[in-house]
N, C-alpha and C positions, 0 to 999 in steps of 0.2 A: 851397522848399518851404515853409509857413507851420508855425508851431512846433507850431500845435493839431492838423495832421494828424499830425504825427510823436507828437507824445502820445499820440493816439488810437492810431495804431498800437502803440504800445507797450503800452498798456495793453489792447490786446486781446489782444498776444502774452502779457504780463504775466498775463489772466485764463485763457487756456486752458493756458497750462502747466500740467504734472502736481505732483500733491504730494511733498512726500520720500515717498522711502519705495515708490514704487511699482517693479516690474521695471523692467529698464534699456532692455529693448525696449520698453515700453507709453511710457516717458517719452522715448526717442528718437525716435518717431513722432508722439507728442502734441507736443513742442519742433518738430519740424520743418515738420508743418501750420501751428503759429498763426504762427511764423516768415514761413515763406511765404504765408500770407491775410495778415498785417501789411504785409510786403514789396510785395506785390500791389498793397495798398490803397493803400500809399504812390506808387509808380509810379504807378498810375492816376490819381491825382491831378496826379502831375506831368506825366502825357499830357492831363489836362484842360487846365491851365493852357499847355501848349503850344500845344494848339489855341486857345485865347482870345488868345493872342499871334502866332499864327501861325507858332510852332513845328512842328516836323514829329518821324517816329519816327526812328530813327539807319539802319535798311536791312540790308542784307548788308555783312559787311566786304569791303574793297577789298583783294585780296590778286592778284597777278599769276599765282600757279598755286592750283590747289583741292586744296590741299596739306593734309592733317590731321596732328599729332603724337599719337600715342599712347603713352599712358606708363603707368607701374604695373603691365607686364606680368611674368608668370610667368615664370623662366629657361628653361623649357622651353619656351613658345610658337614657334612657327615662321613663316615667312612664309607656308607653306599656308593652318595656322590664320587666320591674319591674313586672308587671300584670301577664304577661306570664310566669315567673319565679317564681311568690310566690302561683298563685291563685291554683295550683296543690291541695296545702294543705289545703284548705278548703275555703269558700265564704268571700270575702275582702268588707269590708264597704268602705273603701278607700284609698289612696296613695298620700304621700306628695313630691313630690322631691325637695328640698330646693334648691331655686336659688337667686345667688345676685339679689337686688331691682332693679341696674339700669341696668347690665349688662344683666340680666334673666342668667347669666351663671350657670350652676349644682355645688352647693356647696359641692358635691362630699358625699352626705348623706339623706336619705329620711327618712321616715315613713311609714308602711305597718299597717293597721288598720284591723282586720279582727272581724269577728262578734261573734266568740266564741274563748275562751279562749287555748280552745284545740289544734282548727286548728292551734294558734299563736306556741303555745308548738310543735304541730309536724314541723312545718316550721324552726324553730330555732333548731331544733335535726337533722333535714335533709339535710337544706340547708345552713347551715352556712360554710363559707369558699368556696362555688361553687364559680365557676367562671361566671361571669357575661361579655362580651365585652374584654375578655383579663386579668380581675383582679379578683382574689379571693375576694367576699366579707364578709364582718364582720356585723353579726347581733348578736344584744343581745336585751333584753327586753329595751322597752322604760322607762328610768325615768327622769321626765322632772323637780325633784325637785333638785336643784342644791345644797342645804343645804347638804340631805343626803347623794350627791355623794362626798360633801368636807369634811363631818365630820369624816372620817379617820374610822368609823364604819364596820369592815368585809373589810376593804382595807388593800393589802398585794402590797409590793416593792422590787422587783428580781433583783441583781444585776449580774455583773461578766457572763452576759448569752454570747454563742458560737453565732458564726453569723449563725449557725443552725437553731437555737431558732428563728420561724418568731410565727404571730399570733398564726395560728391553731397548732402550737407545744406546744406554752403555755398555751393555752386553754386545750389542749389534756391532758396535763402534770397534770393541777389544777381543771380540772370539776370533777376531783374523789373524791377532798372534800365536794363539794355542789354546790349548784347551783350560776352560774357566771351571776354577773349583767352585766360584765365590763371588757374587756382584751384586753390587747394593748403591743405591744413590740414597742420601742420608737425606730424611725429610721429620718435617711437625705434622701441626696442625694447619700450616698454612701452604704445605706442600714442600717439593724438592729445596734443599738448604743450598744449595750449591756446591757439593763437593760429594766424593762419593770413594770407594774401592773396590779394585779387583783383586782376586787372589788368583794367580796362576797355578797350572798345576808343575810348571820348570821356570827356575829363575830364568831362564835365558829366553823364554817367551816376555816375560816381564821384562826383561832389558830391552829388547826389541819393542817393546810398547813403548816405554819413556824414549827411546832416541826418536820414533817416528811421530811420538805426539804430542811431547813437550814443546810447549811453546806456538803451540798452534792456534789461529784463529776461527774460533765455530761463533757467527754471528756477530762478529765484533767484541767477541769474549778472546781475551788470549788465556789460554789454558796452563794450567803446571801437570804438570806428570811427573811423580818421581817415585822412588823407593819407601815404601812404606815404613815409618820409624818406630820405634817402641816408647812407651812412655818412659823410660830413663833415658834414654838418647835425646827425646825432646827437651824434659826437665835440663839436661846436661848444657845445649843448647840454647835455652833460654838464660842461665847463669851466667853462660859466656858473652851474650846477647847484652845481657843486663849492666853487666861491666862496661860495657862500651857506649851505651846506647841510653835514651830516658826512659822513665815508668811508663810515656804513654808510648813507644815504640813496641815495648816488652808485650802489652798489652794483647797488641795486636799481630802477635808472631805466632804464628800458625795456631791459634788457638781452635780452631775448628777441628782440627784434625784429635781430639781428645778420644773420639768414639774408636771402637777398635775396628781394626780393618775386615772383621769377621761379620758386622755388625748384622743380626739375623733379625 
């Protein structure tokens, strides 16, 4: 993507961002709308470039099963509640609510397996972040291979996010660049921690997102968007930085990237 296109997208988002001091809900809505529009424009430009060079869109994820991961579940959510929520999208083969082996308490996530991939895709597109038992649920394609999730391929790290950017906003912003396998804003008991991860199906999507979104200003915050780095890579960089800087500088060097990109 041309630098001018990314700059134009960033300018559009910054111009539409709310002024300081407005209500939080207004800021959230306006930031999300501005970034989604900018991301869509950037992705559209990339799609035009694909058309000119003979490239194409990504299509649907190729998984052997039409299986969805459903996370961020309320502890009281049951299999029956999940069936009621997901069955309108199509015939379901099975639902597995994951529980502690000893206490049998819910672990907060489940797997919904459809008969047909098209039905799973419909559920992902229409039910993601819908509320069950007072909580918005996070739906992703089920990816059981941990080596793929940890490989770094297609993984993007985002830093310096405002408090108004939650899982849904992050997904809406970055889905313009391609199919997303996993998307998560890191949180603690106080709320969002200001950074998150997006795992794209294809590396090309990740590169487009980095080109368009890195350095963009969102509600007067300049966000960092870059390739996810493994623990070994970060340790090597810290070591190199330590030889050239003070201990105080080293302490702040990407210390909040220690969580895995596949935060579930």
